[in-house]
N, C-alpha and C positions, 0 to 999 in steps of 0.2 A: 402502473399501480399494482396490477395483478402479479408482477414479477416480485414484489416484495413479499406477498403472501406465499408465493411458491418458495422462494428463498427461505423464508422463516420456517416453513413447514419441512423443507429439507434439512435445515440446520437442526431443528428441534428433534426430528427423527433420528438424525445423526447423533446427537447428544444423548438421546435416550438408549440408542443401540450401543453406544460407547459405554454408557453407565453400566448397562447389563453385562456387558463383555469384559469390563474393567476387573471384576472380581477374579475371574478366571485367567485373564491375559491381559495385564496393563498395556503391553505393547501392541496388542492387537486393537485395543481400545484407542490409542493414540493414532495408529494407522487409519482407523475408521474415521476419526475425527479429520485427519489431514484428507483423506479421500473425500469427505463431505466438502470441505473447503475447495478443493480442486473442482469438484462438480459445480459448485456455485460459481467460481470464476469462469469456467467454461459456459455456463449457462448465461451469464452476463456479457459474454464475449462480443456479441451482436450489438448490445447497447453501449459497450464500451467503444466500439468502432464509431458509432453514431456520435458519442460525445467527443471523441477525439477529432472527428471531421469538423464539428462545430467548433471547437477550440482553435484549429487550424484556420478556419474561416474567419474566426473573430480576430485573430492575430494578424491575418493578411489584411483585412478591413480597417484595422486600427491604425495602420500605418507605422506601428512599432516593429523594429527589426526582429525577425523569428528567433535570432540568437538570444534575444532577452527572455523569450518564453520557454525555450528548451530547459534551461536550469529550474524553471518553475515546474515543469512537468515531471522532470527527474526527481526533484524534491518531493513532490506529492507520491510519486510511484514508491520511492524509498520508504516514505512514512507508512504507507499501506503495506508494504512487504515487512517492515519491522514490527508493525502492530501485530500481524498475524504470526510472525515467527515468534514474537515475545510471548504471546498468549500460548502457543504451542508448546513452548519451553515450559512455561508454568504449569499447563495442563499435565505434562509429564513429570511434575514435581521438581523441576530444575529452575527454580527461582533466580539463582545466580546466573545461570546461562540466559535467562530471559533479561535480565538487566544488562548482561554483556552485549546482546543483541541490539537493545535500545540505545546503549552508549555507542556502539559501532554505527548504528543507523544515523544518530545525531552527527557524528564526525563525517559520515558519508554524505548526508544532506547538506552540511556546510561546504564540503568540497564540491559537490554539484552546483552550488549556489555561487561559488567563487567568482565564475565569470560575470554574473550579474552584479556581485558585490564589487568587483573591479570597475565595471561601467559607471556604478554609482559614484564610487570614489573619484574616478576621472571626471565626471560631470561636476561633482563638488569642487574639485581642483580648479576646474575652468571658471566656475562661477566666482571663486575667490581671487582669481587674477584680474 
């Protein structure tokens, strides 16, 4: 719970500093925003490891093959990266590039989920026979 307060404080501080710097150097403001995002991710790395450990344990205990969970994890990772990348592009004033990042992310997410979709299709075909 305290992590969210620390993350919020770091992000708000980074945003305020970027706002002040933006007048003189928009490029520096964007780099400051990016640096804040990286710091937050590094700060949450330990918690992310705990979460991934739990998800691995959950997959092992559920009896569902791990190959079915991997596309799910990849898709979630892609969504998080795309959201951050799209927002950074919009902050830089490049709305069109933000939309391209989101479109590319949707395609990559579908590609990452393809093994799962193939498994579902195979299961449905078996049930229809």
